[in-house]
C-alpha positions as CSV (number, residue, x, y, z in Angstrom):
1,X,0.1,-0.1,-0.2
2,X,2.8,2.4,0.7
3,X,4.5,1.9,-2.4
4,X,1.1,2.6,-4.3
5,X,0.7,5.9,-2.5
6,X,4.1,6.8,-3.0
7,X,4.2,6.0,-6.9
8,X,1.2,8.2,-7.3
9,X,2.7,10.8,-5.1
10,X,6.0,11.0,-7.3
11,X,3.8,10.7,-10.5
12,X,1.9,14.0,-9.4
13,X,5.0,15.5,-8.3
14,X,7.0,14.8,-11.4
15,X,4.1,16.0,-13.6
16,X,4.1,19.3,-12.1
17,X,7.4,19.7,-14.2
18,X,5.6,19.9,-17.3
19,X,3.9,23.0,-16.1
20,X,6.7,24.8,-14.3
21,X,9.5,25.1,-16.9
22,X,7.2,26.6,-19.7
23,X,5.0,28.7,-17.5
24,X,8.6,30.2,-16.1
25,X,9.8,31.1,-19.3
26,X,6.5,32.4,-20.8
27,X,6.0,34.5,-17.9
28,X,9.6,36.1,-17.8
29,X,8.9,36.7,-21.5
30,X,5.6,38.7,-20.9
31,X,6.7,40.5,-17.9
32,X,9.8,41.4,-19.9
33,X,7.7,42.7,-22.8
34,X,5.4,44.8,-20.6
35,X,8.6,46.5,-19.1
36,X,10.3,46.8,-22.5
37,X,7.2,48.8,-23.8
38,X,7.3,51.0,-20.7
39,X,10.8,52.1,-20.8
40,X,11.6,51.6,-24.6
41,X,14.2,49.3,-24.2
42,X,13.1,46.8,-26.6
43,X,14.3,43.8,-26.5
44,X,16.7,43.7,-23.7
45,X,14.3,43.7,-20.7
46,X,12.5,40.6,-22.5
47,X,15.6,38.7,-22.7
48,X,16.4,39.3,-19.5
49,X,13.1,38.3,-18.4
50,X,13.4,34.9,-20.1
51,X,16.5,34.2,-18.5
52,X,15.2,34.9,-15.2
53,X,12.2,33.0,-15.7
54,X,14.5,30.1,-16.9
55,X,16.7,30.3,-13.7
56,X,13.6,30.3,-11.7
57,X,12.3,27.2,-13.9
58,X,15.4,25.2,-13.1
59,X,15.7,26.0,-9.6
60,X,12.1,24.9,-9.0
61,X,13.0,21.9,-11.0
62,X,15.8,21.0,-8.8
63,X,13.6,21.4,-5.7
64,X,11.0,19.1,-7.1
65,X,13.4,16.3,-7.8
66,X,15.1,16.7,-4.4
67,X,11.5,16.5,-2.8
68,X,10.7,13.4,-4.9
69,X,14.1,11.9,-4.1
70,X,13.8,12.4,-0.5
71,X,10.3,10.8,-0.5
72,X,11.5,8.0,-2.3
73,X,14.4,7.2,0.0
74,X,12.0,7.5,3.1
75,X,9.5,5.1,1.8
76,X,12.2,2.6,1.0
77,X,13.3,3.0,4.4
78,X,9.8,2.3,5.9
79,X,9.2,-0.6,3.7
80,X,12.8,-2.2,4.6
81,X,11.7,-1.7,8.0
82,X,8.5,-3.5,7.7
83,X,9.4,-6.2,5.4
84,X,12.5,-7.4,7.6
85,X,11.1,-10.6,9.5
86,X,12.1,-10.5,13.4
87,X,14.0,-13.8,13.4
88,X,13.4,-14.0,17.3
89,X,9.6,-14.0,16.8
90,X,9.7,-16.6,14.1
91,X,11.6,-18.9,16.6
92,X,9.2,-18.6,19.2
93,X,6.1,-18.8,17.0
94,X,4.1,-22.1,18.1
95,X,3.6,-23.1,14.7
96,X,7.3,-23.2,13.9
97,X,9.5,-26.1,13.4
98,X,12.1,-25.1,15.9
99,X,12.1,-23.8,19.3
100,X,14.5,-21.6,21.1
101,X,17.3,-23.9,21.1
102,X,17.3,-24.4,17.4
103,X,16.1,-28.3,17.6
104,X,13.2,-29.4,15.3
105,X,10.2,-30.2,17.4
């Protein structure tokens, strides 16, 4: 159950990348265009806006990837803790073939 939830979370998390990168570039372009119209510096602020938007997009990309990696590591650790059998419990289980001394019953 943990893996299914984790994979859906990671899919949702990584799908945000599809929207983050283009929107940052487009936002930088439109803001730069408006500022160029105001100050009459066509096309310099637009170019700077695209670069700033791109930088913001890649910073957010690394944040998303880091968040996904941390979540993946955390869930692997949780699942390894849950899957590892306790050998002492197994020996003392009434239905097991060995008792505490290790001899078959």
